C-alpha positions in Angstrom: -5.6 27.9 10.6 -1.7 28.2 9.9 0.2 25.1 10.9 3.6 25.3 12.2 6.5 23.2 10.7 6.3 21.0 13.8 2.5 20.3 13.4 2.9 19.8 9.7 5.7 17.3 10.5 3.6 15.4 13.0 0.5 15.3 10.8 2.6 13.8 8.0 4.0 11.4 10.4 0.7 10.2 11.7 -0.7 10.0 8.2 1.9 7.7 6.6 2.1 5.5 9.8 -1.8 5.0 9.9 -1.8 3.7 6.4 0.1 0.8 7.7 -1.5 0.4 11.1 -4.7 0.2 9.4 -2.7 -1.5 7.3 -2.5 -5.1 6.0 2.0 -13.4 -14.7 2.8 -13.6 -18.0 3.7 -11.9 -21.3 1.7 -10.6 -24.3 0.4 -7.5 -25.6 -2.0 -7.2 -22.6 0.9 -7.6 -20.2 2.5 -4.5 -21.3 -0.8 -2.6 -20.9 -1.7 -4.3 -17.7 -4.9 -5.5 -18.8 -6.0 -9.2 -18.3 -9.4 -8.6 -19.5 -9.7 -11.3 -22.1 -12.6 -12.9 -20.4 -16.0 -12.4 -22.2 -18.3 -10.1 -20.4 -21.3 -8.1 -21.1 -21.8 -4.4 -20.4 -24.3 -4.8 -17.7 -21.9 -6.8 -15.5 -24.0 -9.9 -15.9 -22.5 -13.4 -15.7 -20.9 -14.6 -18.7 -19.5 -18.2 -19.7 -15.8 -17.6 -18.6 -15.4 -15.3 -15.7 -13.1 -15.2 -12.6 -15.9 -13.5 -10.6 -19.3 -15.1 -10.1 -21.7 -12.2 -11.1 -25.0 -14.4 -11.0 -26.5 -12.2 -8.2 -25.1 -8.9 -9.4 -27.7 -6.0 -10.2 -27.8 -4.7 -13.7 -25.3 -1.8 -13.0 -22.1 -2.7 -14.8 -21.7 0.7 -16.3 -22.9 2.8 -13.5 -20.7 5.8 -12.8 -19.7 6.2 -16.5 -21.3 9.4 -17.9 -20.4 10.1 -21.4 -16.6 10.2 -21.5 -16.1 10.5 -17.8 -15.4 7.8 -15.1 -16.2 8.7 -11.6 -14.4 7.2 -8.7 -15.2 7.5 -5.1 -12.8 7.6 -2.2 -13.0 8.2 1.5 -9.8 8.9 3.7 -8.7 11.1 6.5 -8.2 14.8 5.6 -8.5 16.6 8.8 -7.0 16.9 12.2 -3.9 14.9 13.1 -4.4 12.7 10.0 -5.0 15.5 7.5 -1.6 14.6 5.7 -3.4 11.6 4.1 -4.4 14.3 1.6 -1.1 14.0 0.2 -1.9 10.5 -1.2 -4.7 12.2 -3.2 -2.2 14.8 -4.3 -0.2 12.1 -5.8 -2.9 10.2 -7.8 -4.9 13.4 -8.6 -1.8 14.9 -10.3 -1.4 11.6 -12.3 -5.0 11.5 -13.4 -4.9 15.3 -14.3 -2.0 14.7 -16.6 -3.8 11.7 -18.3 -7.0 13.9 -18.6 -4.9 16.7 -20.2 -4.0 14.3 -22.9 -7.5 13.5 -23.7 -8.1 10.8 -21.1 -7.4 7.1 -20.9 -8.1 5.1 -24.0 -10.3 2.1 -23.6 -11.4 0.1 -26.6 -10.8 2.9 -28.8 -12.6 5.7 -26.8 -11.0 8.1 -24.5 -12.4 8.7 -21.0 -11.4 11.2 -18.4 -11.1 10.1 -14.7 -12.7 12.1 -11.8 -12.3 11.2 -8.2 -14.8 12.5 -5.7 -13.9 12.1 -2.1 -14.6 13.0 1.5 -13.0 13.1 4.8 -13.7 10.2 7.2 -11.2 11.2 10.0 -10.0 7.6 9.9 -13.3 6.6 11.4 -14.9 3.5 9.8 -18.4 4.6 10.4 -17.8 7.9 8.5 -16.2 5.9 5.7 -19.6 4.0 5.3 -21.6 7.4 5.3 -19.1 8.8 2.8 -19.2 6.0 0.5 -23.0 5.7 0.6 -23.2 9.3 -0.2 -20.7 9.4 -2.9 -21.2 6.0 -4.6 -24.9 5.6 -3.3 -26.2 2.9 -1.4 -27.1 0.9 -4.6 -23.6 1.8 -6.1 -25.2 3.9 -8.8 -23.1 7.2 -8.5 -19.5 5.8 -8.9 -18.0 3.4 -11.1 -15.5 2.1 -8.4 -14.2 2.8 -5.0 -10.6 3.9 -5.0 -7.9 4.1 -2.3 -9.9 3.9 0.9 -7.4 4.0 3.6 -7.4 1.6 6.5 -8.2 -2.0 7.2 -11.2 -1.5 9.3 -12.5 1.2 7.0 -12.5 -1.1 4.0 -13.9 -4.0 5.9 -16.7 -1.7 6.8 -17.9 -1.1 3.3 -16.7 -4.6 1.9 -20.1 -6.4 2.3 -22.1 -3.6 0.6 -19.8 -3.1 -2.1 -19.6 -6.8 -2.7 -23.5 -7.2 -2.8 -23.7 -4.3 -5.2 -20.9 -5.6 -7.3 -19.0 -2.4 -7.0 -15.2 -2.6 -7.5 -13.2 -1.5 -4.4 -9.7 -1.2 -5.6 -6.2 -0.2 -4.4 -7.3 -0.5 -0.8 -4.7 1.2 1.2 -3.5 -1.2 3.7 -1.1 -4.2 3.7 -3.5 -6.5 5.4 -3.4 -10.2 4.0 -7.0 -10.2 4.7 -7.5 -9.0 1.0 -6.8 -12.5 -0.1 -10.2 -13.5 1.1 -11.8 -15.0 -2.0 -15.2 -14.5 -0.6 -15.0 -10.8 -1.5 -13.6 -10.6 -5.0 -14.8 -7.1 -5.5 -12.1 -5.9 -3.0 -8.5 -5.8 -3.9 -5.5 -4.1 -2.2 -2.8 -1.8 -3.5 1.1 -1.9 -3.8 1.4 -1.8 0.0 3.5 -4.9 0.8 1.6 -7.6 2.8 2.9 -7.7 6.4 3.7 -11.4 5.9 6.1 -10.8 3.3 7.9 -8.1 5.1 8.5 -10.6 7.9 9.7 -13.3 5.5 12.0 -10.9 3.7 13.7 -10.1 7.2 13.8 -13.9 8.2 15.5 -14.6 4.9 18.0 -11.6 5.2 19.1 -13.0 8.7 19.2 -16.5 7.5 22.1 -15.2 5.1 23.7 -12.7 7.3 23.3 -14.2 10.9 21.8 -17.6 10.6 21.9 -18.4 14.4 20.6 -14.7 15.4 18.7 -14.2 18.5 15.7 -11.9 17.8 13.7 -9.4 20.1 10.5 -8.1 18.7 8.3 -5.0 19.5 4.8 -5.1 18.1 1.7 -3.1 18.4 -0.9 -5.0 20.5 -3.5 -5.5 17.6 -3.9 -7.4 14.5 -1.4 -5.4 12.7 1.5 -6.3 15.3 0.2 -9.7 15.6 0.5 -10.2 11.7 4.2 -9.5 12.1 4.9 -11.7 15.1 3.1 -14.6 13.9 4.4 -14.4 10.2 8.1 -14.0 11.4 7.8 -16.9 13.8 6.5 -18.9 11.0 9.1 -17.8 8.7 12.0 -18.9 10.8 10.5 -22.4 11.5 13.4 -25.0 10.8 16.3 -22.4 11.0 18.6 -21.6 13.9 17.0 -18.2 14.3 15.3 -17.8 17.7 12.8 -15.2 19.0 13.9 -14.6 22.5 11.4 -12.0 23.6 8.4 -10.3 22.3 7.0 -6.9 23.9 3.8 -5.1 23.0 2.5 -1.6 23.2 -1.1 -0.3 23.0 -2.0 0.7 19.4 -1.3 4.5 18.9 1.0 4.7 21.8 4.4 6.6 21.3 6.1 5.8 24.6 7.8 2.4 24.1 10.9 3.0 26.6 10.2 0.3 29.1 9.5 -2.2 26.5 12.7 -1.4 24.6 14.7 -1.4 27.6 13.5 -5.0 28.4 14.3 -6.0 24.9 17.7 -4.4 24.9 18.5 -6.5 28.1 18.3 -9.7 26.0 21.3 -8.5 23.9 19.6 -10.1 21.1 21.5 -10.0 17.8 18.3 -8.5 15.9 15.5 -6.2 16.6 12.2 -6.5 14.7 10.3 -3.3 14.9 6.7 -4.3 14.2 5.0 -1.1 15.1 4.2 2.3 13.8 3.6 5.9 14.3 5.9 7.7 16.9 6.7 4.3 18.3 9.1 4.0 15.4 11.5 6.8 16.0 11.2 6.4 19.9 12.0 2.8 19.8 15.1 3.4 17.8 16.2 6.2 20.2 15.6 3.9 23.3 17.5 1.2 21.7 20.5 3.6 21.0 20.4 5.1 24.5 20.5 1.5 26.0 23.7 0.8 24.1 22.0 -1.9 22.1 23.0 -2.0 18.3 21.3 -5.1 16.9 20.6 -5.7 13.3 17.3 -3.7 13.1 14.2 -4.1 10.8 11.5 -1.6 10.9 8.1 -1.9 9.5 7.4 -0.4 6.0 5.1 2.2 7.9 8.1 3.6 9.5 10.1 4.5 6.4 8.5 8.0 5.6 10.6 11.0 5.3 8.9 12.4 8.5 9.4 9.4 10.7 13.0 8.8 9.6 13.8 12.4 10.0 12.5 12.3 13.6 14.8 9.0 14.2 17.7 10.9 12.7 21.1 9.2 13.6 19.3 6.5 15.7 17.7 5.3 12.4 21.2 4.6 10.6 21.5 1.3 9.0 17.9 0.2 9.8 16.5 -2.1 7.2 13.0 -2.3 5.7 11.1 -3.6 2.6 9.4 -1.5 -0.1 8.6 -1.6 -3.8 8.3 2.3 -4.5 11.2 4.7 -5.1 12.3 6.8 -2.2 12.0 10.2 -3.8 14.8 11.4 -1.6 17.3 8.8 -3.0 19.7 10.8 -5.4 20.3 7.6 -7.2 17.0 7.8 -9.0 17.3 11.6 -9.6 18.3 11.4 -13.2 16.0 8.4 -13.9 13.1 8.9 -16.4 10.6 7.8 -13.6 11.7 10.3 -11.3 11.9 13.1 -14.0 8.3 12.4 -15.1 7.1 12.2 -11.5 8.6 15.5 -10.7 7.3 17.2 -13.9 4.0 15.9 -13.4 3.7 17.2 -9.9 5.1 20.5 -10.8 2.4 21.0 -13.6 -0.6 19.2 -12.1 0.2 18.9 -8.5 -1.8 20.9 -5.9 -0.1 23.8 -4.2 0.8 22.0 -1.0 2.1 18.7 -2.7 5.5 17.5 -1.4 7.4 15.7 -4.0 9.9 14.3 -1.4 7.1 12.6 0.5 6.7 8.9 0.0 3.0 9.1 0.4 2.7 11.3 -2.7 4.9 8.7 -4.7 2.5 5.9 -3.4 -0.6 7.7 -4.6 0.9 8.6 -7.8 1.8 4.8 -8.5 -1.6 3.7 -7.7 -3.1 6.0 -10.4 -0.4 4.9 -12.9 -1.3 1.2 -12.4 -5.0 1.9 -12.4 -4.7 3.7 -15.8 -2.7 0.7 -17.1 -5.2 -1.8 -16.3 -8.2 0.4 -17.7 -6.2 0.6 -21.1 -6.0 -3.1 -21.4 -9.8 -3.5 -21.2 -11.7 -4.7 -24.4 -15.0 -3.6 -22.7 -15.6 -0.9 -20.1 -17.8 -2.3 -17.3 -17.3 -3.3 -13.8 -17.1 -7.0 -14.4 -14.5 -6.6 -17.1 -12.5 -4.2 -14.8 -12.5 -6.2 -11.7 -11.6 -9.3 -13.7 -8.6 -7.3 -15.1 -7.5 -6.4 -11.6 -7.6 -10.0 -10.8 -5.5 -10.9 -13.8 -2.9 -8.2 -14.1 -0.2 -9.5 -16.5 3.0 -8.1 -15.1 3.1 -4.3 -14.8 6.6 -2.9 -14.7 7.9 0.7 -14.4 4.5 2.3 -13.7 4.6 5.4 -11.5 7.3 5.1 -8.9 7.7 1.3 -9.1 11.3 0.1 -8.4 12.9 -1.3 -11.3 12.5 -5.0 -11.3 9.3 -4.9 -9.5 6.2 -6.5 -11.2 2.7 -6.0 -10.3 0.6 -9.1 -11.2 -2.4 -10.9 -9.9 -4.4 -14.0 -10.9 -7.5 -15.7 -10.0 -6.2 -17.3 -6.8 -3.5 -14.6 -6.0 -5.0 -11.1 -5.6 -1.9 -9.6 -4.1 -0.4 -6.8 -6.1 2.7 -6.3 -4.0 4.7 -9.5 -4.0 8.1 -8.1 -5.2 10.0 -6.4 -2.5 13.3 -4.5 -2.3 15.3 -4.5 0.9 16.5 -1.0 1.7 18.8 0.5 4.4 18.6 3.9 5.8 21.6 6.3 5.5 20.9 8.9 8.3 23.7 11.2 7.3 22.2 11.3 3.7 18.7 11.4 4.8 17.3 8.4 2.4 17.2 4.8 1.9 19.5 2.8 -0.3 18.7 -0.4 -2.0 20.2 -3.7 -0.6 20.7 -6.6 -2.9 18.2 -7.6 -5.6 14.6 -7.3 -5.9 13.0 -10.2 -3.9 10.3 -12.3 -5.8 7.7 -13.5 -3.6 5.1 -13.8 -6.5 2.2 -16.0 -5.5 3.5 -16.7 -2.1 1.7 -14.4 0.2 -0.8 -17.0 1.3 2.0 -19.5 1.9 3.8 -17.1 4.1 0.6 -16.0 6.0 -0.3 -18.1 9.1 -3.9 -19.3 9.2 -4.4 -19.2 5.4 
């Protein structure tokens, strides 16, 4: 089927937005390589004397999914229908892995391994995710070394128990849910998508500096995604003179938010927190503009894709957001080494339909780059060593399209990779985001700023 430009735009829009809606250190030689795997482990994945993860009940499958010089990963994500544009994430990481493979592979403990990813379409349906992962990784986890980049909170939760019981790493889960801080599930870890609670904290801090007595109106999706923004923001402004004067909700997935925004605009609040996603993002900005309301506006990181902001057009001018990856559309990075390598890699190894200007591609590319750095730091290639390294990342900087100054690091009690954020502001005329201020360091503080933890 040949898709029209409008259809392609909507597919891309839905894809990036659903990531989010589904969506929630130290220096030495290991730090530069990203590995933290100094813990003694055995090649079968069995328990050792000094480990971060209890492997006492793990089966003897620590090297499953490694065949000769090939590491096989399994993934499941939407690839058809209205969410087909999710395939652009894979275009990003597959291009990066292809480049590494062309150079002989990732070197681990003196041996080079190529990385192959097998994936299937789950149409964003969690039950299909389970079927796909069972097929690709095996119900006993024997067919793939790790699960990589499964999209959506519900989708990852659906496979979390089985992967944990089989001690199969499930890494770079593509959601920003703070749920991934649950220490009962050490075999699951998130990606560089910012925890929603940190986005809320970043905006609260911005207001405290720029408008310390601001009144704020919020529009949030009526599910855990929106609730995370509302609860986290209210927690972040406790003890300040900032006041939430009204919160409106809309059904998950809906795009018509006109009546809600009209009600919020009537408050004449100084600030507008848009804790929604999908078409609600540009529609809310349009309705606010139409109502003559011009507050300081913060939008979810799920709204900042090229497609959504393109739909918002001039209505999105000057909106604020928080991210940690480079906007490929920002000309300030055009001559930087990261952008040049990114474009060259996509040009040589990218799929025919890859869109280098799409932030989803840059996101996937960045996850692959971090994955490779972690693998390179291992002393032993097995599941336990790899997962422990994921939980002790020692300050990766500059990988993929990470913004300069952003560090990716984790520890035994802090599994969140994305705790450095950059505030950005949209220039509608130029069609891209510009950085605002310095990179914000929330390292180790996600739990502190997440209600109920």
